[in-house]
C-alpha positions in Angstrom: -5.5 0.3 -43.3 -8.7 2.4 -43.9 -10.5 3.1 -40.9 -14.5 2.8 -40.9 -16.7 5.2 -38.9 -20.2 3.6 -38.8 -23.2 5.6 -38.0 -26.5 3.9 -37.0 -29.2 6.1 -37.5 -31.8 4.2 -35.4 -35.3 4.7 -36.8 -34.4 7.1 -39.5 -37.0 7.2 -42.3 -35.1 7.3 -45.6 -38.5 8.4 -47.3 -38.5 11.7 -45.1 -34.8 12.2 -45.4 -35.1 12.2 -49.2 -37.6 14.8 -49.2 -35.6 17.1 -47.0 -32.6 16.5 -48.9 -34.3 17.5 -52.2 -35.6 20.6 -50.3 -32.0 21.3 -49.7 -32.4 21.0 -45.7 -29.7 18.1 -45.5 -26.9 19.1 -47.4 -24.2 16.7 -45.7 -26.6 13.6 -46.3 -27.3 15.0 -49.9 -23.4 15.1 -50.8 -22.8 11.8 -48.8 -25.3 9.9 -51.2 -24.1 11.7 -54.2 -20.6 10.2 -53.6 -21.0 6.9 -52.1 -22.3 3.6 -53.0 -25.9 3.3 -51.8 -27.8 0.2 -51.1 -31.6 -0.4 -49.8 -31.5 -2.5 -46.9 -34.6 -5.0 -46.6 -34.8 -5.7 -42.7 -37.7 -8.0 -43.9 -39.5 -9.8 -40.8 -36.8 -8.8 -38.5 -38.2 -5.3 -38.3 -41.2 -6.6 -36.6 -39.5 -7.6 -33.6 -38.4 -4.2 -32.6 -34.7 -5.5 -31.9 -32.7 -3.8 -34.6 -30.2 -2.4 -32.4 -29.6 -5.8 -31.3 -29.1 -7.0 -34.8 -26.5 -4.2 -35.5 -24.7 -5.0 -32.2 -24.8 -8.6 -32.6 -24.7 -9.0 -36.3 -27.5 -11.8 -35.9 -30.6 -12.2 -37.6 -33.8 -13.2 -35.4 -33.5 -16.4 -36.4 -29.9 -16.9 -35.6 -30.3 -15.3 -32.4 -33.3 -17.2 -31.7 -34.9 -14.2 -30.2 -37.9 -12.5 -32.1 -38.9 -10.2 -29.3 -37.5 -8.3 -26.3 -41.0 -9.0 -24.7 -41.4 -12.5 -23.2 -44.8 -14.4 -22.2 -45.4 -17.1 -19.8 -48.8 -18.7 -21.0 -49.1 -20.5 -17.9 -49.0 -17.4 -15.6 -50.0 -14.6 -18.1 -46.9 -12.8 -16.9 -45.2 -10.5 -19.6 -41.7 -8.9 -19.0 -38.9 -7.4 -21.2 -35.5 -8.4 -21.6 -32.5 -6.7 -22.6 -29.7 -8.3 -24.5 -27.9 -11.4 -23.3 -25.9 -11.8 -27.0 -22.2 -11.1 -27.3 -21.3 -8.0 -29.8 -19.9 -9.0 -33.0 -17.2 -6.5 -32.2 -16.0 -8.9 -29.0 -14.2 -11.0 -31.9 -12.6 -8.2 -34.0 -8.7 -8.0 -33.8 -9.3 -4.2 -35.0 -9.2 -1.7 -32.3 -12.9 -0.9 -31.7 -14.9 2.0 -30.2 -18.7 2.4 -29.6 -20.9 5.1 -28.3 -24.5 4.7 -27.1 -25.3 1.7 -29.4 -28.5 0.0 -28.3 -28.3 -3.6 -27.1 -24.4 -3.4 -27.3 -23.4 -5.5 -24.4 -20.0 -3.6 -23.8 -19.3 -6.1 -20.8 -19.0 -8.9 -22.9 -16.5 -7.2 -25.5 -13.6 -6.6 -23.0 -11.4 -5.5 -26.2 -13.9 -2.6 -27.1 -13.6 1.0 -25.6 -16.6 3.5 -25.2 -20.0 4.0 -23.5 -23.4 2.6 -23.9 -26.9 3.9 -22.6 -25.9 7.3 -22.3 -29.4 8.5 -24.2 -30.3 5.7 -26.4 -33.7 4.9 -27.3 -34.6 1.4 -25.9 -30.9 0.9 -25.0 -31.3 -2.7 -24.2 -28.3 -2.8 -21.6 -27.4 -0.8 -18.3 -25.1 2.2 -18.7 -21.8 0.9 -18.9 -18.6 2.2 -20.1 -14.7 1.2 -20.6 -12.7 2.5 -18.9 -15.2 2.5 -15.9 -14.9 6.1 -15.1 -15.6 7.3 -19.0 -19.3 7.8 -18.5 -18.6 10.0 -15.3 -15.9 11.8 -17.7 -18.5 12.1 -20.5 -21.2 13.6 -18.1 -18.4 16.2 -16.4 -17.5 17.5 -19.7 -20.8 17.5 -21.5 -23.5 17.0 -19.0 -26.3 14.2 -18.8 -28.3 13.5 -21.7 -30.3 16.7 -22.5 -33.4 15.4 -23.7 -34.3 12.6 -21.1 -38.0 13.5 -20.9 -38.3 13.0 -24.6 -37.3 9.6 -25.3 -40.5 8.4 -25.0 -42.3 11.6 -25.3 -46.3 11.9 -25.2 -46.6 15.4 -27.0 -49.6 15.5 -29.7 -52.0 17.4 -27.7 -49.8 20.2 -27.0 -47.8 22.2 -29.7 -45.5 23.9 -27.0 -44.6 20.0 -26.0 -44.2 19.3 -29.6 -42.0 22.1 -30.0 -39.9 21.7 -27.0 -39.4 18.1 -27.8 -37.9 18.7 -31.5 -35.6 21.5 -30.0 -34.6 19.2 -27.1 -33.9 16.0 -29.4 -32.3 18.3 -31.8 -30.0 20.1 -29.0 -29.1 16.2 -28.1 -27.9 15.3 -31.5 -25.7 18.2 -31.2 -24.3 17.2 -28.1 -24.1 13.5 -29.2 -21.7 14.7 -32.0 -19.5 16.7 -29.8 -19.1 13.6 -27.5 -18.4 11.4 -30.6 -15.9 13.6 -31.8 -14.2 13.9 -28.6 -14.1 10.1 -28.0 -12.6 9.3 -31.3 -10.0 12.3 -31.1 -8.9 12.5 -27.6 -10.0 9.5 -25.7 -9.6 6.6 -28.5 -7.4 8.2 -31.5 -6.0 4.6 -32.3 -9.4 3.3 -33.4 -9.9 1.3 -36.5 -13.7 0.7 -36.3 -16.2 3.2 -34.6 -19.7 2.4 -34.3 -21.8 5.5 -33.2 -25.5 5.3 -32.8 -28.3 8.3 -33.1 -31.2 7.5 -31.3 -33.0 11.1 -31.9 -34.3 10.1 -35.1 -36.4 7.1 -33.5 -37.7 9.1 -30.6 -39.0 12.3 -32.7 -40.6 10.1 -35.4 -42.6 7.9 -32.7 -43.9 11.3 -31.1 -44.0 13.8 -33.9 -44.9 11.8 -37.1 -48.4 13.2 -37.7 -46.6 16.6 -38.5 -44.7 15.5 -41.6 -47.4 12.7 -42.8 -50.5 14.2 -44.4 -52.2 11.0 -44.4 -52.1 10.7 -40.7 -55.4 10.8 -38.7 -54.0 13.6 -36.4 -52.6 15.8 -39.3 -54.2 19.0 -38.9 -54.6 19.2 -35.2 -52.9 22.5 -33.9 -49.7 20.9 -32.8 -49.0 19.6 -36.4 -47.0 22.5 -37.5 -44.8 22.5 -34.1 -44.6 18.9 -34.6 -43.6 19.0 -38.3 -40.9 21.6 -37.5 -39.7 19.5 -34.6 -39.1 16.5 -36.9 -37.2 18.4 -39.5 -35.1 20.2 -36.7 -34.0 16.8 -35.6 -33.1 15.6 -39.0 -31.3 18.8 -40.1 -29.3 18.2 -36.5 -28.5 14.7 -38.0 -27.4 16.1 -40.9 -24.7 18.5 -38.8 -23.6 15.3 -37.1 -23.0 13.7 -40.3 -20.9 16.3 -41.6 -19.1 17.1 -38.4 -17.9 13.5 -38.1 -17.1 13.1 -41.9 -14.9 16.3 -41.5 -13.2 15.4 -38.6 -12.0 12.0 -39.8 -11.2 12.5 -43.5 -9.1 9.5 -43.6 -12.0 7.2 -42.7 -14.9 5.5 -44.6 -18.1 6.7 -43.6 -21.1 4.2 -43.3 -24.4 5.6 -42.6 -27.1 3.2 -42.4 -30.6 2.3 -41.0 -32.7 -0.9 -40.6 -36.3 -0.4 -41.6 -36.9 3.0 -40.8 -40.2 4.0 -39.2 -42.8 4.7 -41.9 -46.5 5.2 -41.2 -46.6 5.6 -37.5 -50.4 4.7 -36.4 -49.4 3.2 -32.8 -46.6 4.9 -30.9 -47.7 8.4 -31.4 -50.8 8.1 -29.6 
């Protein structure tokens, strides 16, 4: 049986990646694109829910899940609050040995046959930190450390070129550590997997905060932090390229599925 290694690139903007591939900055993704079947995924109205991670984790559309936002509002009291997922992951019903790492909104507690860890460094994790076996998260942090870009998951950086520069570097380093952990999990801790689902969230974090560095039409493009922001975005995308190459080479018997839902596009809100 062919194993499947699925890489969920959260917030990954394909239009930007195409430019970087054409410029030779993402050779592994370019190679994968040239040798693979490729499809454009139209997330449609589901993109506006902000719950792409939950749609991946559960396999359910907003209509099927009856959930169109993580934010809830009581019109009687005007109270607003955010809730994580209450839905069962699709992998809970699979017979194939499955491993997940840091997939947003993947309720690992509700999938007792699935191994791995969630909420290590995810952007909008949707679940509390949890691992199976229970000591796995401690083992991960003992071997690889805590998430190395915690301040930048929701970074506010555009007024400072130095902060933009540091955010890009730290998030790129986090991608490299993520690749190390995923490779270790799938090689040493769960070698008998048939389905592995690994999420990369740094593409989400970096585009929210540094988009003005790569979008010439953005209102903040041209301010003093623009050059540092642009390099930060490219640094993270190059790290994602390394991750894809690292994991593809580690598991040559596996079918690689690299995918994103919707991307980010023109960012006129999160950045500010």
